C-alpha positions in Angstrom: -85.4 91.3 7.5 -83.6 89.7 10.5 -84.6 86.3 9.0 -83.1 87.2 5.4 -80.1 88.2 6.6 -80.0 84.9 8.9 -80.6 82.9 5.8 -78.0 85.1 3.5 -74.8 83.5 2.4 -72.0 85.5 3.5 -69.3 83.3 1.6 -71.0 84.1 -1.6 -71.2 88.1 -0.8 -67.7 88.5 0.8 -65.6 86.5 -1.4 -66.8 88.5 -4.5 -66.4 91.4 -3.2 -63.1 91.0 -2.0 -61.9 89.2 -5.4 -63.4 92.7 -7.2 -61.8 95.2 -4.9 -58.5 93.2 -5.5 -59.0 93.3 -9.1 -59.6 97.0 -9.1 -56.4 97.6 -7.4 -54.7 95.4 -10.1 -56.4 97.1 -12.9 -55.2 100.3 -12.0 -51.7 98.8 -11.5 -51.8 97.2 -15.1 -53.5 99.9 -16.8 -52.0 103.2 -15.5 -49.3 103.4 -18.1 -51.1 102.2 -21.3 -54.2 104.5 -20.3 -51.8 107.6 -20.8 -49.8 106.2 -23.6 -51.8 104.1 -25.7 -55.5 105.5 -25.2 -54.8 109.2 -24.0 -56.6 109.3 -20.7 -56.1 109.6 -17.3 -54.1 107.0 -15.3 -57.1 106.1 -13.4 -59.2 105.8 -16.3 -60.1 101.9 -16.2 -59.9 101.7 -12.7 -62.9 104.3 -12.3 -64.7 102.7 -15.0 -64.4 99.3 -13.4 -65.7 101.0 -9.9 -68.7 102.2 -11.5 -69.6 98.9 -13.0 -68.7 97.5 -9.5 -71.0 99.9 -7.8 -74.3 99.0 -10.6 -73.3 95.3 -10.3 -73.7 95.6 -6.3 -77.0 96.9 -6.6 -78.0 94.1 -9.0 -76.5 91.8 -6.6 -78.7 92.7 -3.6 -81.6 92.6 -5.8 -80.9 89.4 -7.2 -79.9 87.8 -3.9 -83.4 88.6 -2.6 -85.7 88.0 -5.8 -86.9 84.7 -5.5 -85.1 82.6 -8.1 -88.1 80.4 -9.3 -89.5 83.7 -11.0 -87.0 83.6 -13.7 -89.0 80.6 -15.2 -91.7 83.2 -16.0 -89.3 85.5 -17.9 -87.3 83.2 -20.0 -89.2 84.0 -23.3 -88.6 87.7 -22.8 -85.0 87.1 -21.9 -84.2 84.8 -24.9 -86.0 87.1 -27.2 -84.0 90.0 -25.7 -80.6 88.1 -26.0 -81.2 86.7 -29.6 -82.2 90.7 -30.5 -78.9 92.0 -29.0 -76.7 89.4 -30.7 -78.5 90.2 -34.2 -77.8 94.1 -33.4 -74.3 93.5 -32.5 -73.8 91.9 -36.1 -75.3 94.5 -37.7 -74.3 97.9 -35.8 -71.5 96.5 -33.6 -68.2 97.9 -32.7 -65.2 96.0 -33.8 -62.4 95.6 -31.5 -59.3 93.3 -31.6 -60.9 91.6 -34.7 -64.2 90.8 -33.5 -67.4 92.8 -33.6 -68.5 92.0 -30.3 -69.6 95.5 -28.7 -72.8 97.8 -28.7 -71.8 101.1 -27.9 -74.4 103.2 -26.2 -73.0 106.7 -25.5 -70.0 106.5 -23.7 -71.3 102.7 -22.2 -70.3 99.5 -24.3 -72.1 96.6 -24.0 -71.0 92.9 -24.8 -74.1 91.0 -25.8 -72.8 87.7 -25.5 -71.7 87.9 -22.0 -75.5 88.3 -21.2 -76.1 85.3 -23.6 -74.3 83.1 -21.1 -76.4 83.7 -18.1 -79.7 83.7 -20.4 -78.7 80.5 -21.7 -78.1 79.0 -18.5 -81.4 80.1 -16.8 -83.1 78.7 -20.2 -81.4 75.3 -19.9 -81.7 74.9 -16.4 -85.6 75.6 -16.6 -86.0 73.2 -19.7 -84.2 70.0 -18.6 -85.8 70.3 -15.1 -89.2 70.1 -16.5 -88.1 67.0 -18.7 -86.7 65.3 -15.8 -89.4 62.2 -16.5 -88.0 61.2 -19.8 -84.8 62.9 -19.9 -83.2 59.8 -21.4 -85.4 60.2 -24.5 -82.8 62.2 -26.9 -85.2 63.3 -29.6 -88.0 64.4 -27.0 -86.3 65.8 -23.9 -82.1 66.4 -25.1 -82.6 68.1 -28.6 -85.2 70.5 -28.6 -83.3 72.9 -26.1 -80.1 72.5 -28.1 -81.8 74.1 -31.3 -81.8 77.6 -29.6 -78.4 76.7 -27.9 -76.9 76.5 -31.5 -78.7 79.4 -32.8 -77.0 81.4 -29.8 -73.7 79.7 -30.3 -73.9 80.4 -34.3 -74.5 84.0 -33.8 -71.6 84.3 -31.4 -69.5 82.4 -33.7 -70.1 85.0 -36.7 -68.9 88.0 -34.9 -66.7 86.0 -34.6 -66.0 85.4 -30.9 -64.3 81.9 -30.6 -63.6 82.4 -26.8 -67.3 83.1 -25.5 -68.6 80.3 -27.5 -66.4 77.7 -26.3 -67.0 79.0 -22.7 -71.2 78.8 -23.7 -70.4 75.1 -25.1 -68.6 74.0 -21.9 -71.6 75.4 -19.6 -74.1 73.9 -21.8 -72.6 70.4 -21.3 -72.1 71.0 -17.8 -75.9 71.6 -17.4 -77.0 69.0 -19.7 -74.7 66.4 -18.3 -75.8 67.1 -14.6 -79.6 67.0 -16.0 -79.1 63.4 -16.0 -78.8 62.3 -19.9 -77.0 59.1 -20.7 -73.1 59.6 -21.4 -73.6 58.3 -25.0 -75.9 61.4 -25.8 -73.4 63.7 -24.1 -70.8 62.3 -26.0 -72.6 62.3 -29.6 -73.3 65.8 -29.0 -69.7 66.9 -28.0 -68.4 65.3 -31.3 -70.9 67.1 -33.3 -70.5 70.4 -32.1 -66.5 70.1 -32.0 -66.9 68.9 -35.9 -69.1 71.8 -36.5 -66.8 74.4 -34.7 -63.9 72.7 -36.6 -65.7 73.5 -40.0 -66.8 77.4 -39.0 -63.2 78.0 -37.7 -61.9 76.9 -41.3 -64.4 79.2 -42.8 -63.1 82.3 -40.7 -59.4 81.5 -41.1 -57.1 84.8 -40.9 -53.3 84.9 -40.1 -54.1 86.7 -37.0 -56.3 83.5 -35.5 -53.7 81.1 -36.8 -51.1 82.9 -34.9 -53.1 82.6 -31.7 -52.9 78.8 -31.9 -49.2 78.5 -33.2 -47.9 81.1 -30.7 -49.4 79.3 -27.9 -48.0 75.8 -28.4 -44.7 77.0 -30.4 -43.9 80.6 -29.2 -40.1 80.1 -29.5 -40.3 79.3 -33.1 -41.4 82.8 -33.9 -40.7 85.0 -30.4 -40.8 88.4 -32.3 -44.0 87.9 -33.7 -46.7 84.8 -33.2 -45.0 83.9 -29.8 -44.1 87.3 -28.3 -47.2 87.8 -26.1 -46.9 84.3 -24.4 -42.9 84.8 -24.2 -43.8 88.0 -22.1 -46.5 86.3 -20.0 -43.6 83.3 -19.2 -41.1 86.2 -18.5 -44.1 88.0 -15.8 -44.8 84.7 -14.3 -41.1 83.8 -13.8 -40.0 87.2 -12.5 -42.7 87.4 -9.9 -41.1 84.3 -8.0 -42.8 83.5 -4.4 -43.7 87.2 -3.5 -43.3 89.4 -6.4 -41.7 92.8 -7.2 -44.5 94.7 -5.3 -47.8 96.2 -6.5 -47.0 98.9 -9.3 -43.5 97.5 -10.0 -44.0 95.3 -12.8 -42.3 95.6 -16.0 -44.2 93.5 -18.5 -47.3 95.9 -18.4 -45.2 98.8 -20.0 -46.0 97.8 -23.4 -45.0 94.2 -23.5 -48.2 92.3 -22.5 -51.1 92.8 -24.7 -54.2 94.0 -22.8 -52.5 93.6 -19.3 -55.7 94.8 -17.7 -57.9 92.3 -19.1 -56.8 88.9 -20.7 -53.3 88.8 -19.2 -54.0 90.5 -15.7 -53.2 87.3 -14.0 -49.6 87.3 -15.7 -49.4 91.0 -13.9 -50.4 89.6 -10.7 -47.9 86.9 -11.0 -45.2 89.4 -11.4 -46.2 91.8 -8.9 -47.4 89.8 -6.2 -45.6 86.4 -7.2 -46.9 82.8 -6.5 -48.8 84.0 -3.0 -50.9 86.5 -4.9 -51.7 83.9 -7.6 -52.8 81.3 -5.3 -54.7 83.9 -3.4 -56.9 84.6 -6.5 -57.3 80.9 -7.4 -58.2 80.2 -3.8 -61.0 82.6 -3.8 -62.2 81.5 -7.4 -62.3 78.1 -5.8 -64.2 79.3 -2.9 -67.1 80.6 -5.1 -67.3 77.6 -7.4 -67.2 74.7 -5.0 -69.7 76.7 -2.9 -71.7 76.9 -5.8 -71.5 73.0 -6.4 -72.3 72.7 -2.8 -75.6 74.7 -3.0 -76.5 72.7 -6.0 -75.9 69.4 -4.1 -78.2 70.8 -1.2 -81.1 72.1 -3.5 -83.9 69.7 -3.8 -85.5 71.8 -6.6 -84.0 70.4 -10.1 -84.2 74.0 -11.6 -82.3 75.7 -8.8 -79.8 72.8 -8.6 -79.2 73.0 -12.5 -79.0 76.9 -11.9 -76.6 76.7 -9.5 -74.5 74.1 -11.5 -74.6 76.3 -14.7 -73.4 79.5 -13.0 -70.6 77.7 -11.0 -69.6 76.1 -14.1 -69.4 79.3 -15.9 -67.0 80.9 -13.2 -65.1 77.8 -13.2 -64.7 77.4 -16.9 -63.8 80.9 -17.6 -61.1 81.1 -15.0 -59.3 77.6 -16.4 -59.5 79.2 -19.9 -57.9 82.5 -19.0 -55.4 80.6 -16.9 -54.7 78.1 -19.5 -53.9 80.9 -22.4 -51.7 82.8 -19.9 -49.7 79.5 -19.1 -49.4 78.1 -22.8 -51.7 75.5 -21.9 -54.4 76.9 -24.1 -54.6 79.3 -27.1 -55.4 82.8 -26.4 -58.9 83.5 -27.0 -59.6 86.7 -25.1 -61.3 84.9 -22.1 -61.1 87.4 -19.1 -60.6 86.2 -15.5 -63.9 86.5 -13.6 -64.2 89.3 -11.3 -60.7 90.6 -11.5 -60.2 91.3 -15.2 -61.3 94.6 -16.5 -64.7 94.7 -18.3 -67.9 96.0 -17.5 -70.5 93.6 -19.1 -68.6 90.7 -17.8 -68.3 92.1 -13.9 -71.9 92.9 -14.3 -73.4 89.5 -15.1 -70.8 87.9 -13.0 -72.5 89.9 -10.0 -75.8 89.2 -10.9 -75.1 85.5 -11.2 -73.5 85.2 -7.7 -76.6 87.0 -6.4 -78.9 84.4 -8.0 -76.6 81.6 -6.6 -76.9 83.4 -3.0 -80.7 83.5 -3.4 -80.6 79.9 -4.2 -78.5 79.3 -1.0 -81.2 81.4 1.0 -83.8 79.2 -0.4 -81.8 76.0 0.8 -81.4 77.1 4.2 -84.9 78.5 4.7 -86.0 74.8 3.7 -83.5 73.2 6.2 -84.6 75.4 9.1 -88.5 74.7 8.4 -87.3 70.9 8.3 -85.6 71.0 11.5 -88.6 72.7 12.9 -90.9 69.8 11.7 -88.6 67.2 13.1 -89.2 68.4 16.7 -91.5 65.8 18.1 -94.9 67.2 18.9 -94.7 66.7 22.6 -92.0 68.8 22.8 -93.0 71.4 20.4 -93.6 74.7 22.7 -95.7 76.2 19.7 -98.2 73.4 20.2 -98.6 74.2 24.2 -101.1 77.0 24.0 -103.5 75.0 21.4 -103.0 72.0 23.8 -103.9 73.7 27.0 -106.7 75.5 25.4 -108.4 71.9 24.2 -107.7 70.4 27.7 -109.7 73.6 29.2 -112.3 72.9 27.2 -112.4 69.2 28.2 -112.4 70.2 32.0 -115.3 72.7 31.6 -117.4 70.3 29.7 -116.8 67.8 32.9 -117.8 70.5 35.2 
């Protein structure tokens, strides 16, 4: 146990906990009014639900940080089968929320299968491409086969439709594939093909509500009372906060102006109540986790572990970028939450599992480094060899006698 704690990456342990604890506080601040007025529940309802998911996530985090990551390769078929089953089930029996049928309800608990698909696909792609390193430049033999399953999962998620999550998964897949060492022209071909497919799929599912997300993102002041209303309220929240903010609980935009202030737009609430310093602190902690993950990937000499770390780090970074892009008008509003901070049980659970796996990879890297350091000690200076050498000398002396 002492050795396990010694190898433990406390940066990947403390930072997500601080970030999530901060998120729980901000979820309460952002949701206490809409919980009572809109949802007719107690003001601390969303905070308590997130706290429950956080407790469950911590248990999974500790387990995954101790469970050897290489064993996931043995579970891939079962994981992929489970993910596809859940994605099909959500299309048949799912609950529709915000124009998307993305949720499965089990009693009082709701799960979003697309969140589980993110991590499952990362593990699958990392395993598949780590086994194809010897012929990774062969597009038809190495690159294409895993993309068939990736395309199936993307199609099931787009069918819900959940364009935001599909975009995140697509970008994650690109990061893993590119890091696996495929040729740039192969990656460019894939990107163009998928973007064309997504564009065609989007035209088949055009609704006024979805079109308004794009027009509202880039022309909000042309229709400030309807399509641009949400983004304008986000601008007001960000601008009002200034350097230090209005104070926790003192924000105004969460009082029926911002849509989903405890999920998609929670960073706007943070900006209003804690100002630029609060926003910078959140972005800084997210950056620490992402950069730490990339560093672990660089240090890991196992291709599966390295690609797995890249996929997990990319997932967190991509989600954060899309969420921040949406509240600032850089990207359309797609419903992608801010990692560790936004309200969402399925998202938080998968994130805690992911950083737990990342910590296990870090532990493996540290253990190998320590073994390598021990082996690098010259034999004549390694005290562990002294008893054996002394025994040999005693035998030679007794022979002479």
